[in-house]
C-alpha beads as a LAMMPS data file, in Angstrom:
LAMMPS data file: protein, C-alpha beads

116 atoms
115 bonds

1 atom types
1 bond types

-500.0 500.0 xlo xhi
-500.0 500.0 ylo yhi
-500.0 500.0 zlo zhi

Masses

1 110.0

Atoms # bond

1 1 1 -343.690 172.942 -159.063
2 1 1 -343.438 172.978 -162.860
3 1 1 -342.234 170.138 -165.032
4 1 1 -338.894 170.609 -166.740
5 1 1 -337.179 168.133 -169.035
6 1 1 -333.713 168.889 -170.385
7 1 1 -332.351 166.763 -173.191
8 1 1 -328.686 166.947 -174.156
9 1 1 -327.096 165.595 -177.307
10 1 1 -323.507 164.697 -176.428
11 1 1 -320.938 163.883 -179.073
12 1 1 -317.627 162.547 -177.828
13 1 1 -314.739 161.601 -180.067
14 1 1 -311.688 159.435 -179.834
15 1 1 -308.337 161.096 -179.207
16 1 1 -307.324 163.040 -182.327
17 1 1 -310.458 161.578 -183.978
18 1 1 -308.594 158.347 -184.707
19 1 1 -310.920 155.658 -186.159
20 1 1 -310.545 153.278 -183.194
21 1 1 -314.159 152.177 -182.756
22 1 1 -314.389 149.397 -185.304
23 1 1 -317.372 147.071 -185.507
24 1 1 -315.883 144.614 -183.003
25 1 1 -315.523 147.115 -180.180
26 1 1 -318.270 149.656 -180.911
27 1 1 -321.229 147.591 -179.650
28 1 1 -319.280 146.581 -176.542
29 1 1 -318.420 150.217 -175.834
30 1 1 -322.098 151.188 -176.208
31 1 1 -323.151 148.372 -173.857
32 1 1 -320.507 149.362 -171.342
33 1 1 -321.517 153.029 -171.470
34 1 1 -325.177 152.066 -170.923
35 1 1 -324.317 149.838 -167.951
36 1 1 -322.140 152.581 -166.484
37 1 1 -324.925 155.140 -166.974
38 1 1 -327.433 152.932 -165.158
39 1 1 -325.024 152.533 -162.242
40 1 1 -324.661 156.321 -162.017
41 1 1 -328.382 157.170 -162.469
42 1 1 -327.822 158.729 -165.888
43 1 1 -330.647 158.240 -168.382
44 1 1 -329.383 157.575 -171.920
45 1 1 -332.303 157.465 -174.328
46 1 1 -330.253 156.711 -177.432
47 1 1 -326.635 155.877 -178.195
48 1 1 -325.083 155.652 -181.624
49 1 1 -321.708 156.186 -183.205
50 1 1 -319.158 155.671 -185.884
51 1 1 -315.443 154.850 -186.077
52 1 1 -314.228 158.011 -184.332
53 1 1 -317.163 159.335 -182.311
54 1 1 -320.189 158.430 -180.184
55 1 1 -323.539 160.241 -179.929
56 1 1 -325.639 160.051 -176.752
57 1 1 -329.079 161.534 -176.168
58 1 1 -329.275 162.115 -172.424
59 1 1 -331.987 163.419 -170.140
60 1 1 -330.537 165.454 -167.281
61 1 1 -331.928 164.579 -163.891
62 1 1 -332.142 166.760 -160.790
63 1 1 -328.693 167.804 -159.609
64 1 1 -326.967 166.637 -162.798
65 1 1 -325.009 168.917 -165.106
66 1 1 -323.393 168.400 -168.489
67 1 1 -319.846 168.638 -167.149
68 1 1 -320.392 165.916 -164.547
69 1 1 -322.271 163.634 -166.960
70 1 1 -319.553 163.968 -169.590
71 1 1 -316.825 163.287 -167.044
72 1 1 -318.604 160.170 -165.756
73 1 1 -319.430 158.701 -169.165
74 1 1 -316.402 159.613 -171.262
75 1 1 -313.824 159.337 -168.512
76 1 1 -314.962 155.924 -167.328
77 1 1 -315.419 154.486 -170.816
78 1 1 -311.966 155.736 -171.875
79 1 1 -310.457 154.129 -168.776
80 1 1 -312.279 150.869 -169.519
81 1 1 -311.078 150.810 -173.154
82 1 1 -307.477 151.559 -172.162
83 1 1 -307.230 149.266 -169.122
84 1 1 -310.056 146.740 -168.896
85 1 1 -311.359 146.038 -172.382
86 1 1 -311.108 142.464 -173.595
87 1 1 -312.253 141.906 -177.193
88 1 1 -315.398 139.801 -177.431
89 1 1 -317.187 139.408 -180.709
90 1 1 -320.586 137.860 -180.132
91 1 1 -322.171 135.976 -183.032
92 1 1 -325.377 138.033 -182.884
93 1 1 -323.447 141.276 -183.479
94 1 1 -322.572 140.042 -186.955
95 1 1 -326.158 139.944 -188.285
96 1 1 -328.888 142.604 -188.534
97 1 1 -331.516 142.372 -185.802
98 1 1 -334.985 143.846 -185.489
99 1 1 -336.034 144.944 -181.996
100 1 1 -338.636 147.495 -180.906
101 1 1 -338.851 148.896 -184.427
102 1 1 -335.142 149.808 -184.513
103 1 1 -333.145 148.134 -187.262
104 1 1 -329.586 147.298 -186.345
105 1 1 -327.534 147.507 -189.551
106 1 1 -324.838 144.901 -190.228
107 1 1 -321.269 145.711 -189.093
108 1 1 -320.240 146.210 -192.723
109 1 1 -322.367 149.374 -192.694
110 1 1 -320.015 150.790 -190.050
111 1 1 -322.921 152.014 -187.939
112 1 1 -324.886 150.620 -185.014
113 1 1 -328.111 151.983 -183.595
114 1 1 -328.676 150.958 -180.013
115 1 1 -331.829 152.063 -178.311
116 1 1 -332.137 151.814 -174.546

Bonds

1 1 1 2
2 1 2 3
3 1 3 4
4 1 4 5
5 1 5 6
6 1 6 7
7 1 7 8
8 1 8 9
9 1 9 10
10 1 10 11
11 1 11 12
12 1 12 13
13 1 13 14
14 1 14 15
15 1 15 16
16 1 16 17
17 1 17 18
18 1 18 19
19 1 19 20
20 1 20 21
21 1 21 22
22 1 22 23
23 1 23 24
24 1 24 25
25 1 25 26
26 1 26 27
27 1 27 28
28 1 28 29
29 1 29 30
30 1 30 31
31 1 31 32
32 1 32 33
33 1 33 34
34 1 34 35
35 1 35 36
36 1 36 37
37 1 37 38
38 1 38 39
39 1 39 40
40 1 40 41
41 1 41 42
42 1 42 43
43 1 43 44
44 1 44 45
45 1 45 46
46 1 46 47
47 1 47 48
48 1 48 49
49 1 49 50
50 1 50 51
51 1 51 52
52 1 52 53
53 1 53 54
54 1 54 55
55 1 55 56
56 1 56 57
57 1 57 58
58 1 58 59
59 1 59 60
60 1 60 61
61 1 61 62
62 1 62 63
63 1 63 64
64 1 64 65
65 1 65 66
66 1 66 67
67 1 67 68
68 1 68 69
69 1 69 70
70 1 70 71
71 1 71 72
72 1 72 73
73 1 73 74
74 1 74 75
75 1 75 76
76 1 76 77
77 1 77 78
78 1 78 79
79 1 79 80
80 1 80 81
81 1 81 82
82 1 82 83
83 1 83 84
84 1 84 85
85 1 85 86
86 1 86 87
87 1 87 88
88 1 88 89
89 1 89 90
90 1 90 91
91 1 91 92
92 1 92 93
93 1 93 94
94 1 94 95
95 1 95 96
96 1 96 97
97 1 97 98
98 1 98 99
99 1 99 100
100 1 100 101
101 1 101 102
102 1 102 103
103 1 103 104
104 1 104 105
105 1 105 106
106 1 106 107
107 1 107 108
108 1 108 109
109 1 109 110
110 1 110 111
111 1 111 112
112 1 112 113
113 1 113 114
114 1 114 115
115 1 115 116
């Protein structure tokens, strides 16, 4: 059987593109989405975002489709933000870090790169 690899770039936004993902919540949302993806056997290669949207680079596995992946990631993370999110600002999210060649910009830049 041949080898097939399908990569999908998903961009999901907040409702009405409201700038709700400030520096305090953005990293926690990314971490939560990554944990949720691992639980559901979804491979996220890269996650990034800004105040009103999140980018995910996802590799589709056998039996997975874009509709199901989007429902699992966006639906669950939206539910978590609306019903289970408790703000937690960790001290190490306030400084730039170097890890695996990926520079994490400071929160004042309004942008986090998180490589999984």
